[in-house]
Predicted model as a PDB file, atoms N, CA, C, CB and O in Angstrom, pLDDT in the B-factor column:
MODEL        1                                                                  
ATOM      1  N   MET A   1      63.333-112.059 208.573  1.00 83.00           N  
ATOM      2  CA  MET A   1      64.782-111.696 208.541  1.00 83.00           C  
ATOM      3  C   MET A   1      65.775-111.757 207.595  1.00 83.00           C  
ATOM      4  CB  MET A   1      65.270-112.237 209.296  1.00 83.00           C  
ATOM      5  O   MET A   1      66.234-112.880 207.389  1.00 83.00           O  
ATOM      6  N   SER A   2      66.229-110.829 206.959  1.00 86.00           N  
ATOM      7  CA  SER A   2      67.162-110.567 206.019  1.00 86.00           C  
ATOM      8  C   SER A   2      68.508-111.412 206.498  1.00 86.00           C  
ATOM      9  CB  SER A   2      67.353-108.963 205.890  1.00 86.00           C  
ATOM     10  O   SER A   2      68.695-111.518 207.711  1.00 86.00           O  
ATOM     11  N   TRP A   3      69.383-111.973 205.640  1.00 85.00           N  
ATOM     12  CA  TRP A   3      70.489-112.478 205.472  1.00 85.00           C  
ATOM     13  C   TRP A   3      71.506-111.411 206.199  1.00 85.00           C  
ATOM     14  CB  TRP A   3      70.677-112.774 203.996  1.00 85.00           C  
ATOM     15  O   TRP A   3      72.450-111.743 206.915  1.00 85.00           O  
ATOM     16  N   THR A   4      71.100-109.969 205.851  1.00 87.00           N  
ATOM     17  CA  THR A   4      72.045-109.110 206.010  1.00 87.00           C  
ATOM     18  C   THR A   4      71.535-108.350 207.840  1.00 87.00           C  
ATOM     19  CB  THR A   4      72.012-107.980 204.437  1.00 87.00           C  
ATOM     20  O   THR A   4      72.315-107.963 208.711  1.00 87.00           O  
ATOM     21  N   THR A   5      70.576-108.362 207.865  1.00 85.00           N  
ATOM     22  CA  THR A   5      70.037-108.272 208.885  1.00 85.00           C  
ATOM     23  C   THR A   5      70.254-109.536 210.459  1.00 85.00           C  
ATOM     24  CB  THR A   5      68.781-108.161 208.227  1.00 85.00           C  
ATOM     25  O   THR A   5      70.081-108.964 211.535  1.00 85.00           O  
ATOM     26  N   ALA A   6      70.470-110.508 210.524  1.00 84.00           N  
ATOM     27  CA  ALA A   6      70.450-111.724 210.537  1.00 84.00           C  
ATOM     28  C   ALA A   6      72.299-111.779 210.709  1.00 84.00           C  
ATOM     29  CB  ALA A   6      69.559-112.402 209.140  1.00 84.00           C  
ATOM     30  O   ALA A   6      72.674-112.827 211.236  1.00 84.00           O  
ATOM     31  N   LEU A   7      72.992-111.179 210.479  1.00 84.00           N  
ATOM     32  CA  LEU A   7      74.237-110.762 210.513  1.00 84.00           C  
ATOM     33  C   LEU A   7      74.785-109.985 211.278  1.00 84.00           C  
ATOM     34  CB  LEU A   7      74.476-110.402 209.689  1.00 84.00           C  
ATOM     35  O   LEU A   7      75.919-110.199 211.706  1.00 84.00           O  
ATOM     36  N   THR A   8      73.918-108.690 211.663  1.00 85.00           N  
ATOM     37  CA  THR A   8      73.715-107.535 212.644  1.00 85.00           C  
ATOM     38  C   THR A   8      73.741-108.366 214.045  1.00 85.00           C  
ATOM     39  CB  THR A   8      72.168-106.611 212.364  1.00 85.00           C  
ATOM     40  O   THR A   8      74.535-107.889 214.857  1.00 85.00           O  
ATOM     41  N   HIS A   9      73.108-109.385 214.435  1.00 84.00           N  
ATOM     42  CA  HIS A   9      72.992-110.104 215.330  1.00 84.00           C  
ATOM     43  C   HIS A   9      73.440-111.419 215.718  1.00 84.00           C  
ATOM     44  CB  HIS A   9      72.160-110.062 215.351  1.00 84.00           C  
ATOM     45  O   HIS A   9      72.972-112.137 216.602  1.00 84.00           O  
ATOM     46  N   TRP A  10      74.840-111.739 214.596  1.00 84.00           N  
ATOM     47  CA  TRP A  10      75.353-112.778 214.457  1.00 84.00           C  
ATOM     48  C   TRP A  10      75.224-113.663 215.667  1.00 84.00           C  
ATOM     49  CB  TRP A  10      76.517-112.538 214.067  1.00 84.00           C  
ATOM     50  O   TRP A  10      74.441-114.611 215.738  1.00 84.00           O  
ATOM     51  N   PRO A  11      76.378-113.131 216.982  1.00 83.00           N  
ATOM     52  CA  PRO A  11      77.197-113.649 217.797  1.00 83.00           C  
ATOM     53  C   PRO A  11      75.636-114.361 218.866  1.00 83.00           C  
ATOM     54  CB  PRO A  11      78.490-112.307 218.494  1.00 83.00           C  
ATOM     55  O   PRO A  11      75.698-115.216 219.749  1.00 83.00           O  
ATOM     56  N   HIS A  12      74.708-113.815 218.486  1.00 83.00           N  
ATOM     57  CA  HIS A  12      73.850-114.342 219.751  1.00 83.00           C  
ATOM     58  C   HIS A  12      72.898-115.317 218.705  1.00 83.00           C  
ATOM     59  CB  HIS A  12      72.836-112.889 220.841  1.00 83.00           C  
ATOM     60  O   HIS A  12      72.537-116.404 219.158  1.00 83.00           O  
ATOM     61  N   LEU A  13      72.684-115.123 217.982  1.00 87.00           N  
ATOM     62  CA  LEU A  13      71.668-116.020 216.660  1.00 87.00           C  
ATOM     63  C   LEU A  13      72.660-117.454 216.465  1.00 87.00           C  
ATOM     64  CB  LEU A  13      71.557-114.875 214.646  1.00 87.00           C  
ATOM     65  O   LEU A  13      72.228-118.595 216.302  1.00 87.00           O  
ATOM     66  N   LEU A  14      73.981-117.069 216.530  1.00 88.00           N  
ATOM     67  CA  LEU A  14      74.464-118.640 216.739  1.00 88.00           C  
ATOM     68  C   LEU A  14      74.217-119.295 217.459  1.00 88.00           C  
ATOM     69  CB  LEU A  14      75.451-118.945 216.880  1.00 88.00           C  
ATOM     70  O   LEU A  14      73.871-120.415 217.082  1.00 88.00           O  
ATOM     71  N   GLU A  15      74.245-118.974 219.037  1.00 89.00           N  
ATOM     72  CA  GLU A  15      73.458-119.969 220.062  1.00 89.00           C  
ATOM     73  C   GLU A  15      72.533-120.265 219.633  1.00 89.00           C  
ATOM     74  CB  GLU A  15      73.084-119.626 221.277  1.00 89.00           C  
ATOM     75  O   GLU A  15      72.368-121.479 219.508  1.00 89.00           O  
ATOM     76  N   LYS A  16      72.069-119.875 219.440  1.00 89.00           N  
ATOM     77  CA  LYS A  16      70.308-119.854 219.341  1.00 89.00           C  
ATOM     78  C   LYS A  16      70.405-121.619 217.851  1.00 89.00           C  
ATOM     79  CB  LYS A  16      69.375-117.355 218.281  1.00 89.00           C  
ATOM     80  O   LYS A  16      70.170-122.820 217.982  1.00 89.00           O  
ATOM     81  N   LEU A  17      70.761-120.945 216.929  1.00 91.00           N  
ATOM     82  CA  LEU A  17      70.402-121.504 215.829  1.00 91.00           C  
ATOM     83  C   LEU A  17      71.170-123.097 215.747  1.00 91.00           C  
ATOM     84  CB  LEU A  17      70.777-120.452 214.666  1.00 91.00           C  
ATOM     85  O   LEU A  17      70.706-123.934 214.973  1.00 91.00           O  
ATOM     86  N   ALA A  18      72.475-123.440 216.688  1.00 92.00           N  
ATOM     87  CA  ALA A  18      73.307-124.715 217.354  1.00 92.00           C  
ATOM     88  C   ALA A  18      72.413-125.007 218.518  1.00 92.00           C  
ATOM     89  CB  ALA A  18      75.016-124.370 217.909  1.00 92.00           C  
ATOM     90  O   ALA A  18      72.789-126.029 219.094  1.00 92.00           O  
ATOM     91  N   ALA A  19      71.085-124.315 219.198  1.00 92.00           N  
ATOM     92  CA  ALA A  19      70.793-124.812 219.824  1.00 92.00           C  
ATOM     93  C   ALA A  19      69.291-125.624 219.337  1.00 92.00           C  
ATOM     94  CB  ALA A  19      71.003-124.025 220.740  1.00 92.00           C  
ATOM     95  O   ALA A  19      68.739-126.499 220.005  1.00 92.00           O  
ATOM     96  N   ASP A  20      68.884-125.172 218.218  1.00 93.00           N  
ATOM     97  CA  ASP A  20      67.835-125.459 217.581  1.00 93.00           C  
ATOM     98  C   ASP A  20      67.952-126.469 216.576  1.00 93.00           C  
ATOM     99  CB  ASP A  20      67.384-124.419 217.125  1.00 93.00           C  
ATOM    100  O   ASP A  20      66.996-127.115 216.147  1.00 93.00           O  
ATOM    101  N   PHE A  21      69.397-126.624 216.127  1.00 93.00           N  
ATOM    102  CA  PHE A  21      69.484-127.675 215.352  1.00 93.00           C  
ATOM    103  C   PHE A  21      70.965-128.549 215.806  1.00 93.00           C  
ATOM    104  CB  PHE A  21      69.406-127.109 213.803  1.00 93.00           C  
ATOM    105  O   PHE A  21      72.142-128.387 215.484  1.00 93.00           O  
ATOM    106  N   PRO A  22      70.331-129.446 216.626  1.00 92.00           N  
ATOM    107  CA  PRO A  22      71.543-130.260 217.625  1.00 92.00           C  
ATOM    108  C   PRO A  22      72.343-130.671 217.081  1.00 92.00           C  
ATOM    109  CB  PRO A  22      71.302-131.351 218.398  1.00 92.00           C  
ATOM    110  O   PRO A  22      73.272-130.841 217.870  1.00 92.00           O  
ATOM    111  N   HIS A  23      72.713-131.104 215.706  1.00 95.00           N  
ATOM    112  CA  HIS A  23      73.742-131.475 214.777  1.00 95.00           C  
ATOM    113  C   HIS A  23      74.907-130.501 214.667  1.00 95.00           C  
ATOM    114  CB  HIS A  23      73.145-131.647 213.472  1.00 95.00           C  
ATOM    115  O   HIS A  23      76.071-130.697 214.318  1.00 95.00           O  
ATOM    116  N   LEU A  24      74.104-129.099 215.170  1.00 94.00           N  
ATOM    117  CA  LEU A  24      75.696-128.308 214.309  1.00 94.00           C  
ATOM    118  C   LEU A  24      76.286-127.691 215.520  1.00 94.00           C  
ATOM    119  CB  LEU A  24      75.414-126.773 212.865  1.00 94.00           C  
ATOM    120  O   LEU A  24      75.618-127.209 216.435  1.00 94.00           O  
ATOM    121  N   ASP A  25      78.155-127.755 215.448  1.00 93.00           N  
ATOM    122  CA  ASP A  25      78.713-127.013 215.972  1.00 93.00           C  
ATOM    123  C   ASP A  25      78.702-125.760 216.198  1.00 93.00           C  
ATOM    124  CB  ASP A  25      79.321-127.193 215.737  1.00 93.00           C  
ATOM    125  O   ASP A  25      78.600-124.976 215.254  1.00 93.00           O  
ATOM    126  N   LEU A  26      78.824-125.243 217.739  1.00 92.00           N  
ATOM    127  CA  LEU A  26      78.550-123.407 217.944  1.00 92.00           C  
ATOM    128  C   LEU A  26      80.522-123.116 217.105  1.00 92.00           C  
ATOM    129  CB  LEU A  26      78.260-122.623 220.671  1.00 92.00           C  
ATOM    130  O   LEU A  26      80.924-122.192 216.398  1.00 92.00           O  
ATOM    131  N   ALA A  27      81.115-124.112 217.525  1.00 92.00           N  
ATOM    132  CA  ALA A  27      82.954-123.731 216.839  1.00 92.00           C  
ATOM    133  C   ALA A  27      82.879-123.552 215.577  1.00 92.00           C  
ATOM    134  CB  ALA A  27      84.248-124.994 216.924  1.00 92.00           C  
ATOM    135  O   ALA A  27      83.539-122.693 214.992  1.00 92.00           O  
ATOM    136  N   ALA A  28      81.793-124.606 214.823  1.00 91.00           N  
ATOM    137  CA  ALA A  28      81.920-124.623 213.271  1.00 91.00           C  
ATOM    138  C   ALA A  28      81.031-123.433 212.979  1.00 91.00           C  
ATOM    139  CB  ALA A  28      81.392-126.101 212.468  1.00 91.00           C  
ATOM    140  O   ALA A  28      81.159-122.814 211.923  1.00 91.00           O  
ATOM    141  N   LEU A  29      80.364-123.185 213.658  1.00 90.00           N  
ATOM    142  CA  LEU A  29      79.490-121.933 212.467  1.00 90.00           C  
ATOM    143  C   LEU A  29      79.885-120.805 212.990  1.00 90.00           C  
ATOM    144  CB  LEU A  29      77.615-121.824 212.372  1.00 90.00           C  
ATOM    145  O   LEU A  29      79.331-119.773 212.613  1.00 90.00           O  
ATOM    146  N   LYS A  30      80.848-120.756 213.895  1.00 90.00           N  
ATOM    147  CA  LYS A  30      81.679-119.622 214.167  1.00 90.00           C  
ATOM    148  C   LYS A  30      82.444-119.408 212.745  1.00 90.00           C  
ATOM    149  CB  LYS A  30      82.711-119.905 215.493  1.00 90.00           C  
ATOM    150  O   LYS A  30      82.095-118.541 211.944  1.00 90.00           O  
ATOM    151  N   ARG A  31      83.188-120.021 212.595  1.00 90.00           N  
ATOM    152  CA  ARG A  31      84.145-119.975 211.418  1.00 90.00           C  
ATOM    153  C   ARG A  31      83.588-119.806 210.275  1.00 90.00           C  
ATOM    154  CB  ARG A  31      84.904-121.059 211.259  1.00 90.00           C  
ATOM    155  O   ARG A  31      84.244-119.484 209.284  1.00 90.00           O  
ATOM    156  N   PHE A  32      82.207-120.016 210.254  1.00 87.00           N  
ATOM    157  CA  PHE A  32      81.770-119.386 208.692  1.00 87.00           C  
ATOM    158  C   PHE A  32      81.752-117.929 207.945  1.00 87.00           C  
ATOM    159  CB  PHE A  32      80.479-119.642 208.573  1.00 87.00           C  
ATOM    160  O   PHE A  32      81.677-117.381 206.846  1.00 87.00           O  
ATOM    161  N   ARG A  33      81.933-117.609 209.989  1.00 83.00           N  
ATOM    162  CA  ARG A  33      82.093-115.844 209.286  1.00 83.00           C  
ATOM    163  C   ARG A  33      80.561-115.509 208.987  1.00 83.00           C  
ATOM    164  CB  ARG A  33      83.182-115.679 207.443  1.00 83.00           C  
ATOM    165  O   ARG A  33      80.779-114.319 208.760  1.00 83.00           O  
ATOM    166  N   GLY A  34      79.414-115.605 208.839  1.00 84.00           N  
ATOM    167  CA  GLY A  34      78.245-115.822 208.154  1.00 84.00           C  
ATOM    168  C   GLY A  34      78.434-116.137 206.308  1.00 84.00           C  
ATOM    169  O   GLY A  34      77.639-115.688 205.482  1.00 84.00           O  
ATOM    170  N   ASP A  35      79.130-116.624 206.109  1.00 92.00           N  
ATOM    171  CA  ASP A  35      78.912-117.227 204.845  1.00 92.00           C  
ATOM    172  C   ASP A  35      78.068-118.118 204.592  1.00 92.00           C  
ATOM    173  CB  ASP A  35      79.812-117.677 204.447  1.00 92.00           C  
ATOM    174  O   ASP A  35      78.360-119.279 204.878  1.00 92.00           O  
ATOM    175  N   ARG A  36      76.837-117.829 204.008  1.00 93.00           N  
ATOM    176  CA  ARG A  36      75.636-118.307 203.760  1.00 93.00           C  
ATOM    177  C   ARG A  36      75.508-119.894 203.492  1.00 93.00           C  
ATOM    178  CB  ARG A  36      75.178-117.552 202.689  1.00 93.00           C  
ATOM    179  O   ARG A  36      74.891-120.733 204.148  1.00 93.00           O  
ATOM    180  N   ASP A  37      76.331-120.051 202.254  1.00 95.00           N  
ATOM    181  CA  ASP A  37      76.376-121.115 201.239  1.00 95.00           C  
ATOM    182  C   ASP A  37      77.031-122.212 202.144  1.00 95.00           C  
ATOM    183  CB  ASP A  37      77.257-120.715 199.796  1.00 95.00           C  
ATOM    184  O   ASP A  37      76.423-123.273 202.285  1.00 95.00           O  
ATOM    185  N   LYS A  38      78.269-122.013 202.782  1.00 95.00           N  
ATOM    186  CA  LYS A  38      78.992-122.320 203.953  1.00 95.00           C  
ATOM    187  C   LYS A  38      78.152-122.963 205.158  1.00 95.00           C  
ATOM    188  CB  LYS A  38      79.635-121.066 204.388  1.00 95.00           C  
ATOM    189  O   LYS A  38      78.407-123.953 205.844  1.00 95.00           O  
ATOM    190  N   MET A  39      77.226-122.207 205.187  1.00 93.00           N  
ATOM    191  CA  MET A  39      76.314-122.713 206.417  1.00 93.00           C  
ATOM    192  C   MET A  39      75.072-123.767 205.694  1.00 93.00           C  
ATOM    193  CB  MET A  39      75.499-121.156 207.311  1.00 93.00           C  
ATOM    194  O   MET A  39      74.815-124.894 206.118  1.00 93.00           O  
ATOM    195  N   GLU A  40      74.504-123.205 204.706  1.00 95.00           N  
ATOM    196  CA  GLU A  40      73.372-124.144 204.429  1.00 95.00           C  
ATOM    197  C   GLU A  40      74.366-125.583 203.721  1.00 95.00           C  
ATOM    198  CB  GLU A  40      72.036-123.271 203.161  1.00 95.00           C  
ATOM    199  O   GLU A  40      73.718-126.622 203.845  1.00 95.00           O  
ATOM    200  N   ARG A  41      75.395-125.750 203.214  1.00 96.00           N  
ATOM    201  CA  ARG A  41      76.345-127.064 202.752  1.00 96.00           C  
ATOM    202  C   ARG A  41      76.251-127.206 204.085  1.00 96.00           C  
ATOM    203  CB  ARG A  41      77.994-127.022 201.918  1.00 96.00           C  
ATOM    204  O   ARG A  41      75.054-127.449 204.240  1.00 96.00           O  
ATOM    205  N   TYR A  42      76.806-127.207 205.249  1.00 96.00           N  
ATOM    206  CA  TYR A  42      76.793-127.703 206.438  1.00 96.00           C  
ATOM    207  C   TYR A  42      75.720-128.054 207.154  1.00 96.00           C  
ATOM    208  CB  TYR A  42      77.330-127.055 207.035  1.00 96.00           C  
ATOM    209  O   TYR A  42      75.829-129.140 207.722  1.00 96.00           O  
ATOM    210  N   LEU A  43      74.716-127.473 207.304  1.00 96.00           N  
ATOM    211  CA  LEU A  43      73.039-128.195 207.996  1.00 96.00           C  
ATOM    212  C   LEU A  43      72.454-129.174 207.038  1.00 96.00           C  
ATOM    213  CB  LEU A  43      71.605-126.904 208.196  1.00 96.00           C  
ATOM    214  O   LEU A  43      71.573-129.921 207.464  1.00 96.00           O  
ATOM    215  N   ALA A  44      72.880-129.274 205.646  1.00 97.00           N  
ATOM    216  CA  ALA A  44      72.212-129.970 204.988  1.00 97.00           C  
ATOM    217  C   ALA A  44      73.355-131.530 205.351  1.00 97.00           C  
ATOM    218  CB  ALA A  44      71.960-129.225 203.347  1.00 97.00           C  
ATOM    219  O   ALA A  44      72.782-132.579 205.645  1.00 97.00           O  
ATOM    220  N   ASP A  45      74.469-131.507 205.305  1.00 97.00           N  
ATOM    221  CA  ASP A  45      75.520-132.730 205.954  1.00 97.00           C  
ATOM    222  C   ASP A  45      74.997-132.777 207.205  1.00 97.00           C  
ATOM    223  CB  ASP A  45      77.271-132.435 206.049  1.00 97.00           C  
ATOM    224  O   ASP A  45      74.697-133.960 207.365  1.00 97.00           O  
ATOM    225  N   ALA A  46      74.743-132.224 208.094  1.00 96.00           N  
ATOM    226  CA  ALA A  46      74.153-132.352 209.330  1.00 96.00           C  
ATOM    227  C   ALA A  46      73.180-132.842 209.659  1.00 96.00           C  
ATOM    228  CB  ALA A  46      74.016-131.572 209.758  1.00 96.00           C  
ATOM    229  O   ALA A  46      73.055-133.429 210.734  1.00 96.00           O  
ATOM    230  N   HIS A  47      72.486-132.737 209.000  1.00 96.00           N  
ATOM    231  CA  HIS A  47      71.054-133.058 209.271  1.00 96.00           C  
ATOM    232  C   HIS A  47      70.398-134.203 208.476  1.00 96.00           C  
ATOM    233  CB  HIS A  47      70.266-131.854 209.021  1.00 96.00           C  
ATOM    234  O   HIS A  47      69.396-134.851 208.777  1.00 96.00           O  
ATOM    235  N   ASP A  48      71.386-134.329 207.128  1.00 97.00           N  
ATOM    236  CA  ASP A  48      70.694-135.053 206.120  1.00 97.00           C  
ATOM    237  C   ASP A  48      69.879-134.698 205.254  1.00 97.00           C  
ATOM    238  CB  ASP A  48      70.167-135.786 206.501  1.00 97.00           C  
ATOM    239  O   ASP A  48      69.223-135.528 204.625  1.00 97.00           O  
ATOM    240  N   LEU A  49      69.759-133.236 205.041  1.00 97.00           N  
ATOM    241  CA  LEU A  49      68.916-132.222 204.238  1.00 97.00           C  
ATOM    242  C   LEU A  49      69.782-132.175 202.415  1.00 97.00           C  
ATOM    243  CB  LEU A  49      69.023-130.370 205.301  1.00 97.00           C  
ATOM    244  O   LEU A  49      70.934-131.967 202.035  1.00 97.00           O  
ATOM    245  N   THR A  50      68.809-132.410 201.901  1.00 98.00           N  
ATOM    246  CA  THR A  50      69.497-131.332 200.528  1.00 98.00           C  
ATOM    247  C   THR A  50      69.669-129.889 200.144  1.00 98.00           C  
ATOM    248  CB  THR A  50      68.882-131.516 199.485  1.00 98.00           C  
ATOM    249  O   THR A  50      69.035-128.891 200.487  1.00 98.00           O  
ATOM    250  N   ALA A  51      70.704-130.045 199.335  1.00 97.00           N  
ATOM    251  CA  ALA A  51      71.008-128.398 198.995  1.00 97.00           C  
ATOM    252  C   ALA A  51      69.536-127.841 199.884  1.00 97.00           C  
ATOM    253  CB  ALA A  51      71.012-127.899 196.809  1.00 97.00           C  
ATOM    254  O   ALA A  51      69.555-127.452 201.051  1.00 97.00           O  
ATOM    255  N   ARG A  52      68.202-127.928 198.927  1.00 98.00           N  
ATOM    256  CA  ARG A  52      67.275-127.101 198.549  1.00 98.00           C  
ATOM    257  C   ARG A  52      66.429-126.810 199.907  1.00 98.00           C  
ATOM    258  CB  ARG A  52      66.488-127.707 197.350  1.00 98.00           C  
ATOM    259  O   ARG A  52      65.749-125.857 200.286  1.00 98.00           O  
ATOM    260  N   GLU A  53      66.878-128.409 200.616  1.00 98.00           N  
ATOM    261  CA  GLU A  53      66.179-128.360 201.628  1.00 98.00           C  
ATOM    262  C   GLU A  53      66.658-127.423 202.804  1.00 98.00           C  
ATOM    263  CB  GLU A  53      66.043-129.601 201.963  1.00 98.00           C  
ATOM    264  O   GLU A  53      66.007-126.698 203.557  1.00 98.00           O  
ATOM    265  N   ALA A  54      67.891-127.654 202.720  1.00 97.00           N  
ATOM    266  CA  ALA A  54      69.162-127.087 204.084  1.00 97.00           C  
ATOM    267  C   ALA A  54      68.452-125.371 203.546  1.00 97.00           C  
ATOM    268  CB  ALA A  54      71.809-127.528 203.646  1.00 97.00           C  
ATOM    269  O   ALA A  54      68.256-124.668 204.537  1.00 97.00           O  
ATOM    270  N   ARG A  55      68.224-124.949 202.732  1.00 97.00           N  
ATOM    271  CA  ARG A  55      68.332-123.731 202.011  1.00 97.00           C  
ATOM    272  C   ARG A  55      66.928-123.240 202.862  1.00 97.00           C  
ATOM    273  CB  ARG A  55      68.342-123.840 200.115  1.00 97.00           C  
ATOM    274  O   ARG A  55      66.940-122.401 203.763  1.00 97.00           O  
ATOM    275  N   THR A  56      65.673-123.989 202.343  1.00 97.00           N  
ATOM    276  CA  THR A  56      63.860-123.598 203.036  1.00 97.00           C  
ATOM    277  C   THR A  56      64.082-123.730 204.117  1.00 97.00           C  
ATOM    278  CB  THR A  56      62.410-124.537 202.757  1.00 97.00           C  
ATOM    279  O   THR A  56      63.222-123.199 204.819  1.00 97.00           O  
ATOM    280  N   THR A  57      65.084-124.341 204.808  1.00 96.00           N  
ATOM    281  CA  THR A  57      64.938-124.674 206.761  1.00 96.00           C  
ATOM    282  C   THR A  57      65.629-123.781 206.871  1.00 96.00           C  
ATOM    283  CB  THR A  57      65.520-126.142 207.754  1.00 96.00           C  
ATOM    284  O   THR A  57      64.982-123.071 207.641  1.00 96.00           O  
ATOM    285  N   LEU A  58      66.943-123.020 206.550  1.00 94.00           N  
ATOM    286  CA  LEU A  58      67.366-121.687 207.245  1.00 94.00           C  
ATOM    287  C   LEU A  58      66.570-120.206 206.478  1.00 94.00           C  
ATOM    288  CB  LEU A  58      69.232-121.597 207.071  1.00 94.00           C  
ATOM    289  O   LEU A  58      66.825-119.027 206.721  1.00 94.00           O  
ATOM    290  N   ASP A  59      65.855-120.604 205.791  1.00 94.00           N  
ATOM    291  CA  ASP A  59      64.636-119.387 205.620  1.00 94.00           C  
ATOM    292  C   ASP A  59      63.817-119.580 206.244  1.00 94.00           C  
ATOM    293  CB  ASP A  59      63.964-119.117 204.468  1.00 94.00           C  
ATOM    294  O   ASP A  59      63.343-118.539 206.697  1.00 94.00           O  
ATOM    295  N   ASP A  60      63.284-120.540 206.584  1.00 94.00           N  
ATOM    296  CA  ASP A  60      62.096-120.390 207.576  1.00 94.00           C  
ATOM    297  C   ASP A  60      62.403-120.001 209.019  1.00 94.00           C  
ATOM    298  CB  ASP A  60      61.353-121.692 207.655  1.00 94.00           C  
ATOM    299  O   ASP A  60      61.756-119.393 209.872  1.00 94.00           O  
ATOM    300  N   TRP A  61      63.825-120.658 208.995  1.00 92.00           N  
ATOM    301  CA  TRP A  61      64.585-119.823 210.583  1.00 92.00           C  
ATOM    302  C   TRP A  61      64.427-118.644 210.731  1.00 92.00           C  
ATOM    303  CB  TRP A  61      66.123-119.775 210.806  1.00 92.00           C  
ATOM    304  O   TRP A  61      63.781-118.194 211.678  1.00 92.00           O  
ATOM    305  N   LEU A  62      65.010-117.873 209.782  1.00 90.00           N  
ATOM    306  CA  LEU A  62      65.206-116.539 209.366  1.00 90.00           C  
ATOM    307  C   LEU A  62      63.894-116.070 209.604  1.00 90.00           C  
ATOM    308  CB  LEU A  62      65.728-116.326 207.926  1.00 90.00           C  
ATOM    309  O   LEU A  62      63.727-115.326 210.571  1.00 90.00           O  
ATOM    310  N   MET A  63      63.044-116.344 208.969  1.00 91.00           N  
ATOM    311  CA  MET A  63      61.865-115.548 209.319  1.00 91.00           C  
ATOM    312  C   MET A  63      61.234-115.817 210.724  1.00 91.00           C  
ATOM    313  CB  MET A  63      60.830-115.787 208.279  1.00 91.00           C  
ATOM    314  O   MET A  63      61.023-114.868 211.479  1.00 91.00           O  
ATOM    315  N   TYR A  64      60.896-117.243 211.124  1.00 88.00           N  
ATOM    316  CA  TYR A  64      60.188-117.128 212.041  1.00 88.00           C  
ATOM    317  C   TYR A  64      61.238-117.259 213.362  1.00 88.00           C  
ATOM    318  CB  TYR A  64      59.061-118.098 211.863  1.00 88.00           C  
ATOM    319  O   TYR A  64      60.841-116.808 214.437  1.00 88.00           O  
ATOM    320  N   ARG A  65      61.855-117.543 213.325  1.00 86.00           N  
ATOM    321  CA  ARG A  65      62.546-117.876 214.510  1.00 86.00           C  
ATOM    322  C   ARG A  65      64.084-117.061 214.962  1.00 86.00           C  
ATOM    323  CB  ARG A  65      62.758-119.385 214.312  1.00 86.00           C  
ATOM    324  O   ARG A  65      64.546-117.195 216.095  1.00 86.00           O  
ATOM    325  N   ALA A  66      64.735-116.255 213.940  1.00 83.00           N  
ATOM    326  CA  ALA A  66      65.737-115.108 214.381  1.00 83.00           C  
ATOM    327  C   ALA A  66      64.930-114.108 214.933  1.00 83.00           C  
ATOM    328  CB  ALA A  66      66.630-114.468 213.210  1.00 83.00           C  
ATOM    329  O   ALA A  66      65.025-113.873 216.137  1.00 83.00           O  
ATOM    330  N   PRO A  67      63.910-113.295 214.011  1.00 82.00           N  
ATOM    331  CA  PRO A  67      63.245-112.058 214.973  1.00 82.00           C  
ATOM    332  C   PRO A  67      63.374-112.337 216.186  1.00 82.00           C  
ATOM    333  CB  PRO A  67      61.766-111.747 214.848  1.00 82.00           C  
ATOM    334  O   PRO A  67      64.220-111.726 216.840  1.00 82.00           O  
ATOM    335  N   VAL A  68      62.518-113.389 216.825  1.00 81.00           N  
ATOM    336  CA  VAL A  68      61.967-113.541 218.120  1.00 81.00           C  
ATOM    337  C   VAL A  68      63.347-113.208 218.936  1.00 81.00           C  
ATOM    338  CB  VAL A  68      61.231-115.111 218.398  1.00 81.00           C  
ATOM    339  O   VAL A  68      63.599-112.377 219.809  1.00 81.00           O  
ATOM    340  N   ILE A  69      64.249-114.357 218.187  1.00 75.00           N  
ATOM    341  CA  ILE A  69      65.816-113.678 219.216  1.00 75.00           C  
ATOM    342  C   ILE A  69      66.026-112.704 219.230  1.00 75.00           C  
ATOM    343  CB  ILE A  69      67.172-113.933 218.987  1.00 75.00           C  
ATOM    344  O   ILE A  69      66.288-112.160 220.302  1.00 75.00           O  
ATOM    345  N   ALA A  70      66.013-111.997 218.037  1.00 70.00           N  
ATOM    346  CA  ALA A  70      66.571-110.765 217.644  1.00 70.00           C  
ATOM    347  C   ALA A  70      66.091-109.749 218.782  1.00 70.00           C  
ATOM    348  CB  ALA A  70      66.098-110.354 216.132  1.00 70.00           C  
ATOM    349  O   ALA A  70      66.803-109.074 219.525  1.00 70.00           O  
ATOM    350  N   SER A  71      64.770-109.813 218.726  1.00 75.00           N  
ATOM    351  CA  SER A  71      63.936-108.975 219.908  1.00 75.00           C  
ATOM    352  C   SER A  71      64.547-109.079 221.246  1.00 75.00           C  
ATOM    353  CB  SER A  71      62.407-109.513 220.104  1.00 75.00           C  
ATOM    354  O   SER A  71      65.260-108.265 221.832  1.00 75.00           O  
ATOM    355  N   GLN A  72      64.184-110.081 221.561  1.00 72.00           N  
ATOM    356  CA  GLN A  72      64.871-111.104 223.124  1.00 72.00           C  
ATOM    357  C   GLN A  72      66.184-110.363 223.505  1.00 72.00           C  
ATOM    358  CB  GLN A  72      65.452-113.129 222.727  1.00 72.00           C  
ATOM    359  O   GLN A  72      66.316-109.709 224.539  1.00 72.00           O  
ATOM    360  N   ALA A  73      67.274-110.563 222.423  1.00 64.00           N  
ATOM    361  CA  ALA A  73      68.532-110.394 222.581  1.00 64.00           C  
ATOM    362  C   ALA A  73      68.902-107.983 222.953  1.00 64.00           C  
ATOM    363  CB  ALA A  73      69.230-111.362 220.739  1.00 64.00           C  
ATOM    364  O   ALA A  73      69.822-107.302 223.407  1.00 64.00           O  
ATOM    365  N   ALA A  74      67.861-107.790 222.523  1.00 62.00           N  
ATOM    366  CA  ALA A  74      67.542-106.165 222.208  1.00 62.00           C  
ATOM    367  C   ALA A  74      66.715-106.001 223.881  1.00 62.00           C  
ATOM    368  CB  ALA A  74      66.192-105.794 220.373  1.00 62.00           C  
ATOM    369  O   ALA A  74      66.818-105.264 224.862  1.00 62.00           O  
ATOM    370  N   ALA A  75      66.241-106.676 223.634  1.00 56.00           N  
ATOM    371  CA  ALA A  75      65.343-106.392 225.523  1.00 56.00           C  
ATOM    372  C   ALA A  75      66.042-106.130 226.580  1.00 56.00           C  
ATOM    373  CB  ALA A  75      64.568-107.696 226.278  1.00 56.00           C  
ATOM    374  O   ALA A  75      65.483-105.971 227.666  1.00 56.00           O  
TER     375      ALA A  75                                                      
ENDMDL                                                                          
END                                                                             
């Protein structure tokens, strides 16, 4: 799923992102308002990842997890 597509499902995806990454705080995620760079930095800091690891992790989550979540929300 592209970042642009993810933003159309943003409120529902944020809850699942916070559930899948337990060191992320939902309130903090909401403050980023879809700013991918801020999300990646926060993911890296919260989960002790490098910037590259955080970007790859978020890319993987968007590719494999987000489409399932979005389809469930639409059902």
